C-alpha positions as CSV (number, residue, x, y, z in Angstrom):
1,M,-36.3,36.0,-43.6
2,T,-32.7,35.1,-43.1
3,R,-30.2,34.9,-45.9
4,K,-30.0,31.1,-45.4
5,Q,-33.7,30.8,-45.7
6,Q,-33.7,32.9,-49.0
7,I,-31.0,30.6,-50.4
8,W,-33.1,27.6,-49.6
9,I,-36.2,29.0,-51.3
10,Y,-34.3,30.1,-54.4
11,A,-32.7,26.7,-54.6
12,I,-36.0,24.8,-54.3
13,I,-37.7,26.9,-56.9
14,L,-34.8,26.6,-59.4
15,V,-34.7,22.8,-59.0
16,V,-38.5,22.5,-59.4
17,M,-38.5,24.8,-62.4
18,T,-35.5,23.2,-64.1
19,W,-36.1,19.5,-63.4
20,G,-39.6,19.2,-61.9
21,L,-41.7,19.2,-65.1
22,D,-39.4,16.8,-66.9
23,L,-39.4,14.5,-63.9
24,V,-43.3,14.6,-63.7
25,N,-43.6,13.8,-67.4
26,D,-41.2,10.9,-67.1
27,I,-43.2,9.5,-64.3
28,K,-46.5,10.3,-66.0
29,Y,-45.6,8.5,-69.3
30,R,-43.6,5.8,-67.5
31,E,-40.4,6.7,-69.3
32,A,-37.0,6.0,-68.0
33,I,-35.4,8.8,-66.0
34,S,-32.2,9.6,-67.8
35,L,-29.4,11.2,-65.8
36,S,-27.8,12.5,-69.0
37,D,-30.9,14.4,-69.8
38,M,-31.1,15.8,-66.3
39,A,-27.5,16.9,-66.6
40,S,-28.2,18.6,-69.9
41,L,-26.1,21.6,-70.7
42,F,-29.3,23.7,-71.2
43,N,-30.6,22.7,-67.8
44,F,-27.6,24.4,-66.3
45,T,-28.1,27.5,-68.5
46,Q,-31.7,27.6,-67.3
47,L,-30.4,27.7,-63.7
48,I,-28.2,30.7,-64.6
49,Y,-30.7,32.9,-66.5
50,S,-33.6,32.0,-64.1
51,L,-31.5,32.8,-61.0
52,F,-30.4,36.1,-62.7
53,T,-34.1,37.0,-63.2
54,L,-35.1,36.1,-59.7
55,L,-32.3,38.1,-58.1
56,I,-32.7,41.2,-60.3
57,T,-36.5,41.2,-59.5
58,H,-35.8,41.0,-55.8
59,W,-33.2,43.8,-56.1
60,V,-35.7,46.1,-57.9
61,F,-38.5,45.5,-55.4
62,K,-36.1,45.8,-52.4
63,H,-35.0,49.3,-53.5
64,Y,-38.2,50.8,-54.8
65,Y,-41.2,48.9,-53.1
66,S,-41.2,51.0,-49.9
67,K,-41.3,54.2,-51.8
68,R,-44.5,56.0,-52.6
69,N,-43.8,56.3,-56.3
70,K,-44.4,52.8,-57.9
71,W,-43.5,53.8,-61.5
72,P,-39.8,52.8,-61.1
73,I,-41.0,49.3,-60.3
74,V,-43.4,49.2,-63.3
75,I,-40.6,50.5,-65.6
76,A,-38.0,48.0,-64.2
77,V,-40.3,45.0,-64.5
78,I,-41.0,46.0,-68.1
79,C,-37.2,46.2,-68.7
80,I,-36.5,42.9,-67.0
81,I,-38.5,41.0,-69.7
82,P,-36.2,42.0,-72.6
83,A,-33.2,41.7,-70.2
84,F,-34.2,38.1,-69.6
85,I,-34.6,37.4,-73.4
86,L,-31.2,39.0,-74.2
87,F,-29.4,37.2,-71.4
88,R,-30.8,33.8,-72.3
89,Y,-30.2,34.4,-76.1
90,G,-26.6,35.3,-75.3
91,L,-26.1,32.1,-73.2
92,E,-27.9,29.6,-75.4
93,E,-27.7,31.0,-78.9
94,I,-24.3,32.7,-78.9
95,L,-22.0,31.4,-76.1
96,I,-23.1,27.7,-76.1
97,P,-22.9,27.2,-79.9
98,L,-19.5,28.9,-79.8
99,L,-18.0,26.8,-77.0
100,F,-19.9,23.5,-77.3
101,N,-21.5,23.6,-80.8
102,A,-24.9,23.0,-79.4
103,R,-28.2,24.9,-79.7
104,N,-31.5,24.9,-77.8
105,Y,-33.5,26.3,-80.7
106,N,-33.2,25.2,-84.3
107,E,-30.6,26.9,-86.3
108,G,-32.2,29.8,-88.3
109,T,-34.8,30.6,-85.7
110,S,-35.5,34.4,-86.0
111,F,-34.8,36.6,-83.0
112,L,-38.4,37.9,-83.1
113,F,-39.7,34.3,-82.7
114,Y,-37.2,33.7,-80.0
115,S,-38.3,36.8,-78.2
116,L,-42.0,36.2,-78.4
117,D,-41.4,32.6,-77.3
118,N,-39.5,33.7,-74.1
119,V,-41.8,36.4,-72.9
120,Y,-43.9,33.8,-71.2
121,Y,-40.9,32.3,-69.4
122,A,-39.7,35.8,-68.4
123,I,-43.0,36.6,-66.9
124,I,-43.0,33.3,-64.8
125,Y,-39.7,34.1,-63.3
126,I,-40.5,37.7,-62.6
127,V,-43.7,36.7,-60.9
128,L,-41.8,34.1,-58.8
129,G,-39.3,36.8,-57.9
130,I,-42.0,39.1,-56.8
131,L,-43.7,36.4,-54.7
132,I,-40.5,35.6,-53.0
133,F,-39.9,39.3,-52.2
134,M,-43.4,39.8,-50.9
135,L,-43.0,36.7,-48.6
136,D,-39.6,38.1,-47.4
137,N,-41.0,41.6,-46.9
138,Q,-44.0,40.3,-44.9
139,L,-41.9,38.1,-42.7
140,T,-39.5,41.1,-42.1
141,I,-42.4,43.4,-41.2
142,Q,-43.9,40.8,-38.8
143,K,-40.5,40.3,-37.2
144,K,-40.0,44.1,-36.7
145,Q,-43.5,44.4,-35.3
146,A,-42.9,41.5,-32.9
147,L,-39.5,43.1,-31.8
148,L,-41.3,46.5,-31.2
149,I,-44.0,44.8,-29.2
150,T,-41.4,43.0,-27.2
151,Q,-39.4,46.2,-26.6
152,S,-42.5,48.1,-25.7
153,R,-43.5,45.3,-23.3
154,E,-40.1,45.2,-21.7
155,A,-40.0,49.0,-21.3
156,E,-43.5,48.9,-19.6
157,L,-42.5,46.2,-17.3
158,A,-39.4,48.0,-16.4
159,F,-41.4,51.1,-15.7
160,L,-44.0,49.2,-13.5
161,R,-41.1,47.6,-11.6
162,S,-39.5,51.0,-11.0
163,Q,-42.7,52.3,-9.5
164,I,-42.7,49.7,-6.8
165,N,-39.4,50.6,-5.1
166,P,-40.1,54.3,-4.5
167,H,-43.7,53.5,-3.4
168,F,-42.5,50.9,-0.8
169,L,-39.6,53.1,0.4
170,F,-41.9,56.1,0.9
171,N,-44.4,54.1,3.0
172,T,-41.6,52.5,5.1
173,L,-39.7,55.7,5.7
174,N,-43.0,57.1,7.0
175,N,-43.3,54.2,9.4
176,I,-39.8,54.6,10.6
177,Y,-40.4,58.4,11.0
178,A,-43.3,57.6,13.2
179,L,-41.2,55.3,15.4
180,S,-38.4,57.9,15.7
181,Y,-40.9,60.6,16.5
182,K,-42.1,58.5,19.5
183,N,-38.4,57.8,20.4
184,S,-39.2,54.2,20.1
185,P,-36.3,51.8,20.9
186,K,-37.5,49.8,17.8
187,T,-36.2,52.5,15.4
188,P,-32.7,51.1,15.0
189,E,-34.0,47.6,14.3
190,A,-36.5,49.0,11.8
191,I,-33.7,50.9,10.0
192,L,-31.6,47.6,9.9
193,K,-34.5,45.6,8.5
194,L,-35.2,48.3,5.9
195,S,-31.6,48.1,4.8
196,T,-32.0,44.4,4.3
197,L,-35.1,44.9,2.2
198,M,-33.5,47.7,0.2
199,R,-30.5,45.6,-0.6
200,Y,-32.8,43.0,-2.1
201,M,-34.7,45.7,-4.0
202,L,-31.6,47.6,-5.3
203,Y,-29.6,44.6,-6.3
204,E,-32.2,42.0,-7.4
205,K,-32.3,42.9,-11.1
206,Q,-33.1,39.5,-12.6
207,E,-36.2,39.1,-14.6
208,K,-37.3,36.1,-12.4
209,I,-36.3,34.9,-8.9
210,P,-37.1,31.8,-6.9
211,L,-40.5,32.0,-5.3
212,V,-38.8,31.1,-2.0
213,K,-36.9,34.4,-2.2
214,E,-40.0,36.4,-2.6
215,W,-41.6,34.6,0.3
216,E,-38.6,35.5,2.5
217,Y,-39.0,39.1,1.4
218,I,-42.6,39.0,2.6
219,Q,-41.4,37.7,6.0
220,H,-39.0,40.5,6.3
221,F,-41.6,43.0,5.3
222,I,-44.0,41.7,8.0
223,S,-41.3,41.8,10.6
224,L,-40.6,45.4,9.7
225,Q,-44.3,46.3,10.0
226,Q,-44.6,44.5,13.3
227,L,-42.1,47.1,14.8
228,R,-44.8,49.8,14.3
229,Y,-47.1,48.1,16.9
230,D,-46.9,47.7,20.6
231,Y,-48.9,44.5,20.5
232,P,-48.5,41.3,18.6
233,L,-50.3,41.4,15.2
234,A,-53.1,38.9,14.4
235,L,-51.5,36.9,11.6
236,S,-52.0,33.6,10.0
237,I,-49.2,32.7,7.6
238,T,-49.1,29.3,6.0
239,I,-47.3,27.7,3.1
240,E,-48.3,24.4,1.5
241,G,-46.2,22.4,-0.9
242,D,-42.7,22.8,-2.2
243,P,-42.0,26.2,-4.0
244,G,-38.4,25.3,-4.7
245,N,-38.8,24.9,-8.6
246,I,-40.9,27.9,-9.2
247,S,-39.6,31.3,-10.3
248,I,-41.6,34.6,-10.4
249,P,-40.8,38.2,-11.3
250,P,-39.5,40.1,-8.3
251,Y,-41.9,42.2,-6.1
252,L,-45.0,40.4,-7.6
253,L,-46.6,39.4,-4.3
254,I,-45.5,42.1,-1.9
255,P,-48.1,44.7,-3.1
256,F,-50.9,42.3,-1.9
257,V,-49.3,42.1,1.6
258,E,-48.5,45.8,1.7
259,N,-52.1,46.6,0.7
260,A,-53.4,44.5,3.7
261,F,-51.1,46.4,6.1
262,K,-52.2,49.8,4.7
263,H,-56.0,49.1,4.9
264,G,-56.4,46.2,7.3
265,D,-57.3,46.0,11.0
266,L,-54.4,43.8,12.2
267,G,-55.3,43.7,15.9
268,N,-58.4,41.6,15.7
269,E,-57.6,38.0,16.7
270,K,-61.0,36.8,15.6
271,N,-60.2,38.1,12.1
272,P,-56.4,37.8,11.6
273,L,-54.5,38.8,8.5
274,I,-54.4,35.6,6.4
275,I,-51.5,35.0,4.0
276,Q,-51.5,31.6,2.3
277,L,-49.1,30.2,-0.4
278,S,-50.2,26.9,-1.9
279,I,-48.1,25.0,-4.4
280,K,-50.1,22.5,-6.4
281,Q,-49.1,20.2,-9.3
282,F,-50.2,22.4,-12.2
283,A,-50.5,25.8,-10.5
284,W,-49.6,27.8,-7.5
285,E,-52.0,30.0,-5.4
286,F,-51.5,33.1,-3.2
287,Y,-54.3,34.3,-1.0
288,V,-54.4,37.4,1.3
289,E,-57.4,38.3,3.5
290,N,-57.7,41.1,6.0
291,K,-60.4,42.8,8.1
292,V,-61.1,46.2,6.7
293,S,-60.0,49.0,9.1
294,S,-62.5,51.7,9.9
295,Q,-59.7,54.3,9.5
296,Q,-58.1,55.2,6.2
297,K,-54.4,54.7,6.7
298,D,-53.2,55.8,3.4
299,P,-55.3,58.7,2.0
300,E,-52.8,59.4,-0.8
301,G,-53.4,56.0,-2.3
302,G,-50.8,54.2,-4.2
303,V,-49.8,52.2,-7.3
304,G,-49.5,48.7,-5.8
305,L,-52.6,46.7,-6.9
306,E,-53.0,48.5,-10.3
307,N,-49.3,47.9,-10.9
308,V,-49.7,44.2,-10.2
309,H,-52.8,43.9,-12.5
310,R,-50.8,45.3,-15.4
311,R,-47.7,43.2,-14.7
312,L,-49.7,40.0,-14.5
313,A,-51.5,40.9,-17.8
314,L,-48.1,41.3,-19.5
315,L,-46.3,38.4,-17.9
316,Y,-49.0,35.8,-17.5
317,E,-51.5,36.5,-20.2
318,N,-54.2,33.7,-20.2
319,R,-52.2,31.9,-17.5
320,H,-53.4,33.5,-14.4
321,Q,-56.5,34.3,-12.4
322,L,-56.8,37.3,-10.1
323,R,-59.9,37.8,-8.0
324,V,-60.4,40.8,-5.7
325,E,-63.3,40.6,-3.3
326,Q,-64.3,43.6,-1.2
327,K,-67.0,43.5,1.5
328,P,-67.8,46.0,4.2
329,E,-65.7,44.2,6.7
330,K,-63.4,42.0,4.7
331,F,-61.0,42.4,1.8
332,S,-59.4,39.5,0.0
333,I,-57.2,38.8,-3.0
334,Y,-56.8,35.4,-4.7
335,L,-54.1,34.9,-7.3
336,Q,-53.6,31.6,-9.3
337,I,-50.8,31.2,-11.8
338,N,-50.6,28.1,-14.0
339,R,-47.2,26.4,-14.0
């Protein structure tokens, strides 16, 4: 709870406790509401001693509530009761008669009667002070827990994102090594395309980027992969709708495409690698389908799909669908994210 919110709560409670009951009685008995009565001197003294009690109660609980030993709180609450009585007595029965020749109790009222009569009021304000503290304390705890959850979530996302770059770089360098080992004339072009991709990966630090930029990244990735082959790859790449107003976290889609290149048979024209991006009114969809290769191209495995699963759960909880379908000869991934 902020300081401003605390001030408002105290103000509302003080106004209700000071004028609320009198106002209800005036309305209940259809009596005229007198501004002079509302501006009574003893109403203002009530504001002073009740605020004093609320604040001292809040101070006591703030300093001792979190400690294991609760006895200081018990002792302090017991001491607040006579403090309330003495403070009110000093205001209304000593200071006010001295300055304004007015009294709240009849002259000659014994201190014992005054004390017993005010125990009830002291307990009311102490209880209100405790309730305000409890509310403030609970809201503070919830705020801290929410902050910790957010920080933990951001740290996990940062870790997941950091996993993608080395994984992709490792695989691509292996591909370029294979080209250079064969003295392929495509090696310089592959290095140039890799530098373009690495520039994107190293300097793109925003939490979200335009979907168009990620789509362009995928095209560069495919061009780089094409350099590995001596024949045109069997590809079917389509985009439907306008992705201009959509933003996504960087590197969200590339693991799906990378997975298809790692495990797919890309030379079969009857079963091409299908990559589809479809933009609809309330959602956008990404679909990848590839023919499963009979050879294991990446025996060491990777972090790609598992990484994306976790990122989607963190970033689009209850806002996405991810279906992975694996058959003997076909592997497909369907992703839908609600806008």
